[in-house]
PQR file of N, CA, C, O and H, with PARSE charges and radii, in Angstrom:
ATOM      1  N   VAL A   1      -4.804   4.689  33.721 -0.4000 1.5000
ATOM      2  CA  VAL A   1      -5.711   4.493  32.587 -0.0000 2.0000
ATOM      3  C   VAL A   1      -5.330   6.276  32.095  0.5500 1.7000
ATOM      4  O   VAL A   1      -4.545   6.912  31.391 -0.5500 1.4000
ATOM      5  N   LEU A   2      -6.409   6.463  32.953 -0.4000 1.5000
ATOM      6  CA  LEU A   2      -6.955   8.424  31.713 -0.0000 2.0000
ATOM      7  C   LEU A   2      -5.071   9.114  32.154  0.5500 1.7000
ATOM      8  O   LEU A   2      -4.436   9.836  31.385 -0.5500 1.4000
ATOM      9  H   LEU A   2      -7.047   5.946  33.525  0.4000 1.0000
ATOM     10  N   ALA A   3      -4.676   8.741  33.218 -0.4000 1.5000
ATOM     11  CA  ALA A   3      -3.365   9.512  33.668 -0.0000 2.0000
ATOM     12  C   ALA A   3      -2.237   9.176  32.810  0.5500 1.7000
ATOM     13  O   ALA A   3      -1.461  10.059  32.443 -0.5500 1.4000
ATOM     14  H   ALA A   3      -5.192   8.155  33.842  0.4000 1.0000
ATOM     15  N   TYR A   4      -2.001   7.191  32.250 -0.4000 1.5000
ATOM     16  CA  TYR A   4      -1.084   7.048  31.397 -0.0000 2.0000
ATOM     17  C   TYR A   4      -1.357   8.110  29.866  0.5500 1.7000
ATOM     18  O   TYR A   4      -0.428   8.632  29.250 -0.5500 1.4000
ATOM     19  H   TYR A   4      -2.631   6.474  32.548  0.4000 1.0000
ATOM     20  N   ALA A   5      -3.406   8.294  29.345 -0.4000 1.5000
ATOM     21  CA  ALA A   5      -3.335   8.954  27.694 -0.0000 2.0000
ATOM     22  C   ALA A   5      -2.610   9.693  28.077  0.5500 1.7000
ATOM     23  O   ALA A   5      -1.417   9.519  27.827 -0.5500 1.4000
ATOM     24  H   ALA A   5      -4.160   7.869  29.846  0.4000 1.0000
ATOM     25  N   GLN A   6      -3.217  11.294  29.160 -0.4000 1.5000
ATOM     26  CA  GLN A   6      -2.797  12.090  29.106 -0.0000 2.0000
ATOM     27  C   GLN A   6      -1.195  11.900  29.255  0.5500 1.7000
ATOM     28  O   GLN A   6      -0.709  11.414  28.234 -0.5500 1.4000
ATOM     29  H   GLN A   6      -4.186  11.435  29.363  0.4000 1.0000
ATOM     30  N   HIS A   7      -0.540  12.086  29.975 -0.4000 1.5000
ATOM     31  CA  HIS A   7       0.730  12.393  30.226 -0.0000 2.0000
ATOM     32  C   HIS A   7       1.795  11.416  29.558  0.5500 1.7000
ATOM     33  O   HIS A   7       2.836  12.001  29.259 -0.5500 1.4000
ATOM     34  H   HIS A   7      -0.935  12.481  30.804  0.4000 1.0000
ATOM     35  N   PHE A   8       1.771  10.255  29.301 -0.4000 1.5000
ATOM     36  CA  PHE A   8       2.884   9.178  29.105 -0.0000 2.0000
ATOM     37  C   PHE A   8       2.502   9.204  27.320  0.5500 1.7000
ATOM     38  O   PHE A   8       3.299   9.218  26.382 -0.5500 1.4000
ATOM     39  H   PHE A   8       0.925   9.779  29.544  0.4000 1.0000
ATOM     40  N   GLY A   9       1.315   9.205  27.300 -0.4000 1.5000
ATOM     41  CA  GLY A   9       0.326   9.198  25.613 -0.0000 2.0000
ATOM     42  C   GLY A   9       0.174  10.448  24.848  0.5500 1.7000
ATOM     43  O   GLY A   9      -0.071  10.488  23.642 -0.5500 1.4000
ATOM     44  H   GLY A   9       0.667   9.194  28.062  0.4000 1.0000
ATOM     45  N   HIS A  10       0.372  11.710  25.807 -0.4000 1.5000
ATOM     46  CA  HIS A  10       0.786  12.971  25.531 -0.0000 2.0000
ATOM     47  C   HIS A  10      -0.706  13.946  24.439  0.5500 1.7000
ATOM     48  O   HIS A  10      -0.637  14.832  23.587 -0.5500 1.4000
ATOM     49  H   HIS A  10       0.571  11.678  26.786  0.4000 1.0000
ATOM     50  N   ARG A  11      -1.697  13.310  24.959 -0.4000 1.5000
ATOM     51  CA  ARG A  11      -2.877  13.154  25.470 -0.0000 2.0000
ATOM     52  C   ARG A  11      -3.737  14.271  26.152  0.5500 1.7000
ATOM     53  O   ARG A  11      -4.679  14.519  25.398 -0.5500 1.4000
ATOM     54  H   ARG A  11      -1.753  12.590  25.651  0.4000 1.0000
ATOM     55  N   PRO A  12      -3.763  14.680  26.750 -0.5600 1.5000
ATOM     56  CA  PRO A  12      -4.200  15.536  27.286  0.2800 2.0000
ATOM     57  C   PRO A  12      -5.571  15.921  26.885  0.5500 1.7000
ATOM     58  O   PRO A  12      -6.177  16.602  27.713 -0.5500 1.4000
ATOM     59  N   ASP A  13      -5.953  15.739  26.203 -0.4000 1.5000
ATOM     60  CA  ASP A  13      -7.240  16.243  25.861 -0.0000 2.0000
ATOM     61  C   ASP A  13      -8.206  15.201  25.538  0.5500 1.7000
ATOM     62  O   ASP A  13      -9.247  15.064  24.895 -0.5500 1.4000
ATOM     63  H   ASP A  13      -5.461  15.186  25.530  0.4000 1.0000
ATOM     64  N   ALA A  14      -6.970  14.158  26.665 -0.4000 1.5000
ATOM     65  CA  ALA A  14      -8.455  12.684  27.265 -0.0000 2.0000
ATOM     66  C   ALA A  14      -9.259  13.220  28.002  0.5500 1.7000
ATOM     67  O   ALA A  14      -9.044  14.199  28.717 -0.5500 1.4000
ATOM     68  H   ALA A  14      -6.124  14.270  27.187  0.4000 1.0000
ATOM     69  N   THR A  15     -10.493  12.475  27.861 -0.4000 1.5000
ATOM     70  CA  THR A  15     -11.596  12.666  28.535 -0.0000 2.0000
ATOM     71  C   THR A  15     -11.882  11.526  29.537  0.5500 1.7000
ATOM     72  O   THR A  15     -11.856  11.754  30.747 -0.5500 1.4000
ATOM     73  H   THR A  15     -10.668  11.679  27.280  0.4000 1.0000
ATOM     74  N   ALA A  16     -12.178  10.197  29.001 -0.4000 1.5000
ATOM     75  CA  ALA A  16     -11.820   8.710  29.136 -0.0000 2.0000
ATOM     76  C   ALA A  16     -10.414   8.506  28.651  0.5500 1.7000
ATOM     77  O   ALA A  16      -9.767   9.240  27.903 -0.5500 1.4000
ATOM     78  H   ALA A  16     -12.199  10.012  28.018  0.4000 1.0000
ATOM     79  N   ALA A  17      -9.967   7.082  29.356 -0.4000 1.5000
ATOM     80  CA  ALA A  17      -9.247   6.065  28.535 -0.0000 2.0000
ATOM     81  C   ALA A  17     -10.210   4.473  29.244  0.5500 1.7000
ATOM     82  O   ALA A  17     -11.112   4.215  30.040 -0.5500 1.4000
ATOM     83  H   ALA A  17     -10.492   6.486  29.963  0.4000 1.0000
ATOM     84  N   THR A  18      -9.210   3.733  28.251 -0.4000 1.5000
ATOM     85  CA  THR A  18      -9.870   1.986  28.395 -0.0000 2.0000
ATOM     86  C   THR A  18      -8.623   1.647  28.500  0.5500 1.7000
ATOM     87  O   THR A  18      -8.016   2.648  28.118 -0.5500 1.4000
ATOM     88  H   THR A  18      -8.478   3.943  27.604  0.4000 1.0000
ATOM     89  N   LEU A  19      -7.222   0.168  29.027 -0.4000 1.5000
ATOM     90  CA  LEU A  19      -6.547  -0.029  28.593 -0.0000 2.0000
ATOM     91  C   LEU A  19      -6.840  -1.983  27.935  0.5500 1.7000
ATOM     92  O   LEU A  19      -7.130  -3.144  28.223 -0.5500 1.4000
ATOM     93  H   LEU A  19      -7.715  -0.645  29.337  0.4000 1.0000
ATOM     94  N   LEU A  20      -6.439  -0.955  26.851 -0.4000 1.5000
ATOM     95  CA  LEU A  20      -7.102  -2.835  25.496 -0.0000 2.0000
ATOM     96  C   LEU A  20      -5.901  -3.894  25.494  0.5500 1.7000
ATOM     97  O   LEU A  20      -5.957  -4.992  24.940 -0.5500 1.4000
ATOM     98  H   LEU A  20      -6.203  -0.012  26.617  0.4000 1.0000
ATOM     99  N   ASP A  21      -4.746  -3.361  26.239 -0.4000 1.5000
ATOM    100  CA  ASP A  21      -3.683  -4.832  26.119 -0.0000 2.0000
ATOM    101  C   ASP A  21      -2.844  -4.166  26.914  0.5500 1.7000
ATOM    102  O   ASP A  21      -3.203  -3.075  27.355 -0.5500 1.4000
ATOM    103  H   ASP A  21      -4.700  -2.469  26.689  0.4000 1.0000
ATOM    104  N   VAL A  22      -1.645  -4.667  27.224 -0.4000 1.5000
ATOM    105  CA  VAL A  22      -0.333  -4.963  27.965 -0.0000 2.0000
ATOM    106  C   VAL A  22       0.040  -5.819  27.624  0.5500 1.7000
ATOM    107  O   VAL A  22      -0.377  -6.950  27.875 -0.5500 1.4000
ATOM    108  H   VAL A  22      -1.353  -5.554  26.866  0.4000 1.0000
ATOM    109  N   THR A  23       1.509  -5.321  26.521 -0.4000 1.5000
ATOM    110  CA  THR A  23       2.074  -7.380  26.276 -0.0000 2.0000
ATOM    111  C   THR A  23       3.660  -6.158  27.202  0.5500 1.7000
ATOM    112  O   THR A  23       3.581  -5.032  27.693 -0.5500 1.4000
ATOM    113  H   THR A  23       1.848  -4.402  26.317  0.4000 1.0000
ATOM    114  N   ALA A  24       4.875  -7.115  27.055 -0.4000 1.5000
ATOM    115  CA  ALA A  24       6.072  -7.048  27.603 -0.0000 2.0000
ATOM    116  C   ALA A  24       6.887  -5.539  27.129  0.5500 1.7000
ATOM    117  O   ALA A  24       7.777  -5.041  27.819 -0.5500 1.4000
ATOM    118  H   ALA A  24       4.939  -8.029  26.657  0.4000 1.0000
ATOM    119  N   THR A  25       6.501  -5.075  26.117 -0.4000 1.5000
ATOM    120  CA  THR A  25       7.350  -3.723  25.373 -0.0000 2.0000
ATOM    121  C   THR A  25       5.828  -2.202  25.379  0.5500 1.7000
ATOM    122  O   THR A  25       6.105  -1.198  24.724 -0.5500 1.4000
ATOM    123  H   THR A  25       5.778  -5.479  25.557  0.4000 1.0000
ATOM    124  N   ASN A  26       4.446  -2.232  26.105 -0.4000 1.5000
ATOM    125  CA  ASN A  26       4.024  -1.626  25.679 -0.0000 2.0000
ATOM    126  C   ASN A  26       2.943  -1.624  26.228  0.5500 1.7000
ATOM    127  O   ASN A  26       3.014  -2.523  27.066 -0.5500 1.4000
ATOM    128  H   ASN A  26       4.221  -3.048  26.638  0.4000 1.0000
ATOM    129  N   MET A  27       1.440  -0.914  26.301 -0.4000 1.5000
ATOM    130  CA  MET A  27       0.233  -0.385  26.291 -0.0000 2.0000
ATOM    131  C   MET A  27       0.057  -0.093  25.249  0.5500 1.7000
ATOM    132  O   MET A  27       0.910   0.330  24.468 -0.5500 1.4000
ATOM    133  H   MET A  27       1.382  -0.184  25.620  0.4000 1.0000
ATOM    134  N   ARG A  28      -1.458  -0.320  24.970 -0.4000 1.5000
ATOM    135  CA  ARG A  28      -2.460  -0.212  24.603 -0.0000 2.0000
ATOM    136  C   ARG A  28      -3.536   0.791  24.897  0.5500 1.7000
ATOM    137  O   ARG A  28      -4.368   0.220  25.602 -0.5500 1.4000
ATOM    138  H   ARG A  28      -2.151  -0.664  25.604  0.4000 1.0000
ATOM    139  N   ILE A  29      -3.899   2.078  24.662 -0.4000 1.5000
ATOM    140  CA  ILE A  29      -5.067   2.933  25.477 -0.0000 2.0000
ATOM    141  C   ILE A  29      -6.317   3.129  24.266  0.5500 1.7000
ATOM    142  O   ILE A  29      -5.982   3.411  23.116 -0.5500 1.4000
ATOM    143  H   ILE A  29      -3.223   2.542  24.090  0.4000 1.0000
ATOM    144  N   GLN A  30      -7.919   2.936  24.670 -0.4000 1.5000
ATOM    145  CA  GLN A  30      -8.175   4.057  23.627 -0.0000 2.0000
ATOM    146  C   GLN A  30      -8.792   5.305  24.663  0.5500 1.7000
ATOM    147  O   GLN A  30      -9.320   5.337  25.775 -0.5500 1.4000
ATOM    148  H   GLN A  30      -8.191   2.707  25.605  0.4000 1.0000
ATOM    149  N   VAL A  31      -8.486   6.082  23.843 -0.4000 1.5000
ATOM    150  CA  VAL A  31      -9.000   7.022  24.638 -0.0000 2.0000
ATOM    151  C   VAL A  31     -10.388   8.110  23.893  0.5500 1.7000
ATOM    152  O   VAL A  31     -10.375   8.145  22.663 -0.5500 1.4000
ATOM    153  H   VAL A  31      -8.058   6.056  22.940  0.4000 1.0000
ATOM    154  N   GLU A  32     -11.027   8.583  24.299 -0.4000 1.5000
ATOM    155  CA  GLU A  32     -12.529   9.565  24.145 -0.0000 2.0000
ATOM    156  C   GLU A  32     -11.567  10.939  24.205  0.5500 1.7000
ATOM    157  O   GLU A  32     -10.692  11.139  25.047 -0.5500 1.4000
ATOM    158  H   GLU A  32     -11.038   8.554  25.298  0.4000 1.0000
ATOM    159  N   THR A  33     -11.810  11.521  23.492 -0.4000 1.5000
ATOM    160  CA  THR A  33     -11.754  13.190  23.541 -0.0000 2.0000
ATOM    161  C   THR A  33     -12.543  13.707  22.491  0.5500 1.7000
ATOM    162  O   THR A  33     -12.853  13.071  21.483 -0.5500 1.4000
ATOM    163  H   THR A  33     -12.521  11.358  22.808  0.4000 1.0000
ATOM    164  N   PRO A  34     -12.901  15.014  22.775 -0.5600 1.5000
ATOM    165  CA  PRO A  34     -13.636  16.367  21.888  0.2800 2.0000
ATOM    166  C   PRO A  34     -14.255  16.074  20.559  0.5500 1.7000
ATOM    167  O   PRO A  34     -15.228  16.447  19.904 -0.5500 1.4000
ATOM    168  N   ASP A  35     -13.007  15.032  20.429 -0.4000 1.5000
ATOM    169  CA  ASP A  35     -12.789  15.155  18.428 -0.0000 2.0000
ATOM    170  C   ASP A  35     -13.047  13.413  18.423  0.5500 1.7000
ATOM    171  O   ASP A  35     -12.968  12.881  17.315 -0.5500 1.4000
ATOM    172  H   ASP A  35     -12.217  14.729  20.961  0.4000 1.0000
ATOM    173  N   GLY A  36     -13.252  12.810  19.229 -0.4000 1.5000
ATOM    174  CA  GLY A  36     -13.643  11.350  19.288 -0.0000 2.0000
ATOM    175  C   GLY A  36     -12.864  10.595  19.408  0.5500 1.7000
ATOM    176  O   GLY A  36     -11.730  11.044  19.575 -0.5500 1.4000
ATOM    177  H   GLY A  36     -13.316  13.242  20.129  0.4000 1.0000
ATOM    178  N   ALA A  37     -13.039   9.035  19.388 -0.4000 1.5000
ATOM    179  CA  ALA A  37     -12.167   8.350  19.841 -0.0000 2.0000
ATOM    180  C   ALA A  37     -10.945   7.700  18.894  0.5500 1.7000
ATOM    181  O   ALA A  37     -10.905   7.438  17.692 -0.5500 1.4000
ATOM    182  H   ALA A  37     -13.960   8.670  19.252  0.4000 1.0000
ATOM    183  N   ALA A  38      -9.919   7.551  20.028 -0.4000 1.5000
ATOM    184  CA  ALA A  38      -8.405   7.197  19.241 -0.0000 2.0000
ATOM    185  C   ALA A  38      -7.542   6.567  20.039  0.5500 1.7000
ATOM    186  O   ALA A  38      -7.329   6.948  21.190 -0.5500 1.4000
ATOM    187  H   ALA A  38      -9.951   7.763  21.005  0.4000 1.0000
ATOM    188  N   GLU A  39      -6.948   5.516  19.484 -0.4000 1.5000
ATOM    189  CA  GLU A  39      -5.859   3.911  20.296 -0.0000 2.0000
ATOM    190  C   GLU A  39      -4.751   5.084  20.461  0.5500 1.7000
ATOM    191  O   GLU A  39      -4.546   5.945  19.605 -0.5500 1.4000
ATOM    192  H   GLU A  39      -7.120   5.207  18.549  0.4000 1.0000
ATOM    193  N   LEU A  40      -4.206   4.998  21.451 -0.4000 1.5000
ATOM    194  CA  LEU A  40      -2.592   4.990  21.042 -0.0000 2.0000
ATOM    195  C   LEU A  40      -1.815   3.983  22.115  0.5500 1.7000
ATOM    196  O   LEU A  40      -2.376   3.573  23.131 -0.5500 1.4000
ATOM    197  H   LEU A  40      -4.372   4.298  22.146  0.4000 1.0000
ATOM    198  N   THR A  41      -0.703   3.702  21.821 -0.4000 1.5000
ATOM    199  CA  THR A  41       0.598   2.644  22.062 -0.0000 2.0000
ATOM    200  C   THR A  41       1.596   4.072  23.080  0.5500 1.7000
ATOM    201  O   THR A  41       2.255   5.051  22.729 -0.5500 1.4000
ATOM    202  H   THR A  41      -0.247   4.034  20.996  0.4000 1.0000
ATOM    203  N   VAL A  42       1.185   3.416  24.526 -0.4000 1.5000
ATOM    204  CA  VAL A  42       2.608   4.061  25.202 -0.0000 2.0000
ATOM    205  C   VAL A  42       3.603   2.490  25.399  0.5500 1.7000
ATOM    206  O   VAL A  42       3.171   1.359  25.620 -0.5500 1.4000
ATOM    207  H   VAL A  42       0.649   2.621  24.810  0.4000 1.0000
ATOM    208  N   ASP A  43       5.530   3.105  25.162 -0.4000 1.5000
ATOM    209  CA  ASP A  43       5.603   2.279  25.531 -0.0000 2.0000
ATOM    210  C   ASP A  43       5.704   2.177  26.755  0.5500 1.7000
ATOM    211  O   ASP A  43       4.950   2.823  27.482 -0.5500 1.4000
ATOM    212  H   ASP A  43       5.881   4.024  24.983  0.4000 1.0000
ATOM    213  N   PHE A  44       7.001   1.040  27.446 -0.4000 1.5000
ATOM    214  CA  PHE A  44       7.628   0.554  28.925 -0.0000 2.0000
ATOM    215  C   PHE A  44       8.869   0.927  28.780  0.5500 1.7000
ATOM    216  O   PHE A  44       9.248   0.501  27.689 -0.5500 1.4000
ATOM    217  H   PHE A  44       7.613   0.515  26.855  0.4000 1.0000
ATOM    218  N   ASP A  45       9.697   1.498  29.307 -0.4000 1.5000
ATOM    219  CA  ASP A  45      10.968   2.168  29.775 -0.0000 2.0000
ATOM    220  C   ASP A  45      11.958   0.819  29.813  0.5500 1.7000
ATOM    221  O   ASP A  45      13.135   0.977  29.491 -0.5500 1.4000
ATOM    222  H   ASP A  45       9.390   1.844  30.193  0.4000 1.0000
ATOM    223  N   HIS A  46      11.555  -0.307  30.145 -0.4000 1.5000
ATOM    224  CA  HIS A  46      12.460  -1.151  29.540 -0.0000 2.0000
ATOM    225  C   HIS A  46      10.917  -2.569  29.549  0.5500 1.7000
ATOM    226  O   HIS A  46       9.741  -2.494  29.904 -0.5500 1.4000
ATOM    227  H   HIS A  46      10.598  -0.436  30.406  0.4000 1.0000
ATOM    228  N   ILE A  47      11.940  -3.937  28.848 -0.4000 1.5000
ATOM    229  CA  ILE A  47      10.580  -4.625  28.993 -0.0000 2.0000
ATOM    230  C   ILE A  47      10.663  -5.673  30.246  0.5500 1.7000
ATOM    231  O   ILE A  47      11.535  -6.224  30.918 -0.5500 1.4000
ATOM    232  H   ILE A  47      12.895  -3.998  28.559  0.4000 1.0000
ATOM    233  N   LEU A  48       8.651  -5.598  30.124 -0.4000 1.5000
ATOM    234  CA  LEU A  48       8.248  -6.041  31.351 -0.0000 2.0000
ATOM    235  C   LEU A  48       9.029  -7.931  31.726  0.5500 1.7000
ATOM    236  O   LEU A  48       9.186  -8.794  30.862 -0.5500 1.4000
ATOM    237  H   LEU A  48       7.943  -5.151  29.578  0.4000 1.0000
ATOM    238  N   GLU A  49       9.279  -8.035  32.815 -0.4000 1.5000
ATOM    239  CA  GLU A  49       9.359  -9.217  32.429 -0.0000 2.0000
ATOM    240  C   GLU A  49       9.081 -10.208  33.192  0.5500 1.7000
ATOM    241  O   GLU A  49       9.796 -11.207  33.265 -0.5500 1.4000
ATOM    242  H   GLU A  49       9.151  -7.334  33.517  0.4000 1.0000
ATOM    243  N   SER A  50       7.970 -10.032  33.870 -0.4000 1.5000
ATOM    244  CA  SER A  50       7.034 -11.057  34.373 -0.0000 2.0000
ATOM    245  C   SER A  50       5.663 -10.195  35.138  0.5500 1.7000
ATOM    246  O   SER A  50       5.781  -8.970  35.092 -0.5500 1.4000
ATOM    247  H   SER A  50       7.389  -9.219  33.811  0.4000 1.0000
ATOM    248  N   GLY A  51       4.423 -10.716  35.810 -0.4000 1.5000
ATOM    249  CA  GLY A  51       3.524 -10.148  35.798 -0.0000 2.0000
ATOM    250  C   GLY A  51       4.010  -8.710  37.209  0.5500 1.7000
ATOM    251  O   GLY A  51       3.834  -7.504  37.381 -0.5500 1.4000
ATOM    252  H   GLY A  51       4.328 -11.711  35.846  0.4000 1.0000
ATOM    253  N   HIS A  52       4.688  -9.902  37.914 -0.4000 1.5000
ATOM    254  CA  HIS A  52       4.982  -8.897  39.102 -0.0000 2.0000
ATOM    255  C   HIS A  52       5.376  -7.194  39.137  0.5500 1.7000
ATOM    256  O   HIS A  52       5.117  -6.284  39.925 -0.5500 1.4000
ATOM    257  H   HIS A  52       4.831 -10.882  37.774  0.4000 1.0000
ATOM    258  N   ASP A  53       6.307  -7.312  37.565 -0.4000 1.5000
ATOM    259  CA  ASP A  53       6.888  -6.750  37.305 -0.0000 2.0000
ATOM    260  C   ASP A  53       6.342  -5.772  36.387  0.5500 1.7000
ATOM    261  O   ASP A  53       7.039  -4.757  36.380 -0.5500 1.4000
ATOM    262  H   ASP A  53       6.517  -8.051  36.926  0.4000 1.0000
ATOM    263  N   ALA A  54       5.541  -5.724  35.764 -0.4000 1.5000
ATOM    264  CA  ALA A  54       3.854  -5.274  34.687 -0.0000 2.0000
ATOM    265  C   ALA A  54       4.108  -4.082  35.843  0.5500 1.7000
ATOM    266  O   ALA A  54       4.663  -2.984  35.855 -0.5500 1.4000
ATOM    267  H   ALA A  54       4.975  -6.548  35.769  0.4000 1.0000
ATOM    268  N   HIS A  55       3.098  -5.258  37.193 -0.4000 1.5000
ATOM    269  CA  HIS A  55       2.597  -4.176  38.359 -0.0000 2.0000
ATOM    270  C   HIS A  55       3.357  -3.106  38.627  0.5500 1.7000
ATOM    271  O   HIS A  55       2.832  -2.018  38.865 -0.5500 1.4000
ATOM    272  H   HIS A  55       2.647  -6.151  37.183  0.4000 1.0000
ATOM    273  N   MET A  56       4.400  -3.241  38.623 -0.4000 1.5000
ATOM    274  CA  MET A  56       5.505  -2.853  39.666 -0.0000 2.0000
ATOM    275  C   MET A  56       5.883  -1.290  38.484  0.5500 1.7000
ATOM    276  O   MET A  56       5.767  -0.118  38.842 -0.5500 1.4000
ATOM    277  H   MET A  56       4.827  -4.125  38.430  0.4000 1.0000
ATOM    278  N   THR A  57       6.322  -1.756  37.117 -0.4000 1.5000
ATOM    279  CA  THR A  57       5.642  -0.958  36.262 -0.0000 2.0000
ATOM    280  C   THR A  57       4.659   0.399  35.899  0.5500 1.7000
ATOM    281  O   THR A  57       4.826   1.556  35.516 -0.5500 1.4000
ATOM    282  H   THR A  57       6.416  -2.708  36.826  0.4000 1.0000
ATOM    283  N   MET A  58       3.771  -0.307  36.191 -0.4000 1.5000
ATOM    284  CA  MET A  58       2.869   0.579  36.253 -0.0000 2.0000
ATOM    285  C   MET A  58       2.585   1.323  36.807  0.5500 1.7000
ATOM    286  O   MET A  58       2.306   2.458  36.421 -0.5500 1.4000
ATOM    287  H   MET A  58       3.635  -1.248  36.503  0.4000 1.0000
ATOM    288  N   VAL A  59       2.567   0.731  38.338 -0.4000 1.5000
ATOM    289  CA  VAL A  59       2.229   1.521  39.359 -0.0000 2.0000
ATOM    290  C   VAL A  59       3.164   2.813  39.655  0.5500 1.7000
ATOM    291  O   VAL A  59       2.802   3.845  40.220 -0.5500 1.4000
ATOM    292  H   VAL A  59       2.794  -0.191  38.651  0.4000 1.0000
ATOM    293  N   GLN A  60       4.710   2.459  39.036 -0.4000 1.5000
ATOM    294  CA  GLN A  60       5.101   3.971  39.762 -0.0000 2.0000
ATOM    295  C   GLN A  60       5.128   4.731  38.158  0.5500 1.7000
ATOM    296  O   GLN A  60       5.803   5.759  38.091 -0.5500 1.4000
ATOM    297  H   GLN A  60       5.005   1.621  38.577  0.4000 1.0000
ATOM    298  N   MET A  61       4.481   4.302  36.982 -0.4000 1.5000
ATOM    299  CA  MET A  61       4.905   5.553  35.971 -0.0000 2.0000
ATOM    300  C   MET A  61       2.934   6.337  36.654  0.5500 1.7000
ATOM    301  O   MET A  61       2.501   7.463  36.406 -0.5500 1.4000
ATOM    302  H   MET A  61       3.933   3.467  37.036  0.4000 1.0000
ATOM    303  N   SER A  62       2.423   5.537  37.249 -0.4000 1.5000
ATOM    304  CA  SER A  62       0.999   5.689  37.881 -0.0000 2.0000
ATOM    305  C   SER A  62       1.090   7.412  38.721  0.5500 1.7000
ATOM    306  O   SER A  62       0.258   8.317  38.780 -0.5500 1.4000
ATOM    307  H   SER A  62       2.774   4.623  37.450  0.4000 1.0000
ATOM    308  N   LYS A  63       2.461   7.291  39.260 -0.4000 1.5000
ATOM    309  CA  LYS A  63       2.230   7.837  40.150 -0.0000 2.0000
ATOM    310  C   LYS A  63       3.714   9.018  39.721  0.5500 1.7000
ATOM    311  O   LYS A  63       4.030   9.897  40.523 -0.5500 1.4000
ATOM    312  H   LYS A  63       3.137   6.555  39.212  0.4000 1.0000
ATOM    313  N   THR A  64       4.512   8.822  38.305 -0.4000 1.5000
ATOM    314  CA  THR A  64       4.746   9.570  38.178 -0.0000 2.0000
ATOM    315  C   THR A  64       3.545  10.835  37.152  0.5500 1.7000
ATOM    316  O   THR A  64       3.340  12.048  37.204 -0.5500 1.4000
ATOM    317  H   THR A  64       4.255   8.108  37.654  0.4000 1.0000
ATOM    318  N   ALA A  65       2.956   9.550  36.215 -0.4000 1.5000
ATOM    319  CA  ALA A  65       2.028  10.456  35.748 -0.0000 2.0000
ATOM    320  C   ALA A  65       0.811  11.764  36.348  0.5500 1.7000
ATOM    321  O   ALA A  65       0.410  12.824  35.866 -0.5500 1.4000
ATOM    322  H   ALA A  65       3.122   8.564  36.174  0.4000 1.0000
ATOM    323  N   LYS A  66       0.549  11.051  37.556 -0.4000 1.5000
ATOM    324  CA  LYS A  66      -0.521  12.038  38.033 -0.0000 2.0000
ATOM    325  C   LYS A  66      -0.109  12.930  39.087  0.5500 1.7000
ATOM    326  O   LYS A  66      -0.844  13.605  39.809 -0.5500 1.4000
ATOM    327  H   LYS A  66       0.874  10.190  37.947  0.4000 1.0000
ATOM    328  N   LYS A  67       1.427  12.840  39.097 -0.4000 1.5000
ATOM    329  CA  LYS A  67       2.229  13.637  39.818 -0.0000 2.0000
ATOM    330  C   LYS A  67       2.397  15.173  38.771  0.5500 1.7000
ATOM    331  O   LYS A  67       2.193  16.338  39.114 -0.5500 1.4000
ATOM    332  H   LYS A  67       2.024  12.292  38.511  0.4000 1.0000
ATOM    333  N   ALA A  68       2.912  14.543  37.198 -0.4000 1.5000
ATOM    334  CA  ALA A  68       3.079  15.396  36.592 -0.0000 2.0000
ATOM    335  C   ALA A  68       1.440  16.248  35.876  0.5500 1.7000
ATOM    336  O   ALA A  68       1.490  17.124  35.013 -0.5500 1.4000
ATOM    337  H   ALA A  68       3.078  13.597  36.920  0.4000 1.0000
ATOM    338  N   LEU A  69       0.509  15.872  36.314 -0.4000 1.5000
ATOM    339  CA  LEU A  69      -0.577  16.070  36.452 -0.0000 2.0000
ATOM    340  C   LEU A  69      -1.164  17.419  36.772  0.5500 1.7000
ATOM    341  O   LEU A  69      -1.542  18.461  36.236 -0.5500 1.4000
ATOM    342  H   LEU A  69       0.469  15.160  37.015  0.4000 1.0000
ATOM    343  N   ALA A  70      -0.998  16.664  38.260 -0.4000 1.5000
ATOM    344  CA  ALA A  70      -1.162  17.828  39.082 -0.0000 2.0000
ATOM    345  C   ALA A  70      -0.833  19.553  38.840  0.5500 1.7000
ATOM    346  O   ALA A  70      -1.075  20.359  39.739 -0.5500 1.4000
ATOM    347  H   ALA A  70      -0.692  15.817  38.695  0.4000 1.0000
TER
END
């Protein structure tokens, strides 16, 4: 979740992240930063059609984010 926030949420200053909600179009994440807590929304690149689609999309996003942050 931290990688999603740092990369897709454009919050490289985030030190911790909690997934708050996932919908068919986005995920809401609460982040902790040196300046305090903040909430952000990360949009998906398509409308999720099933639980399996959500899982596969989020796995791919995780890989992309971790690679970009490495």
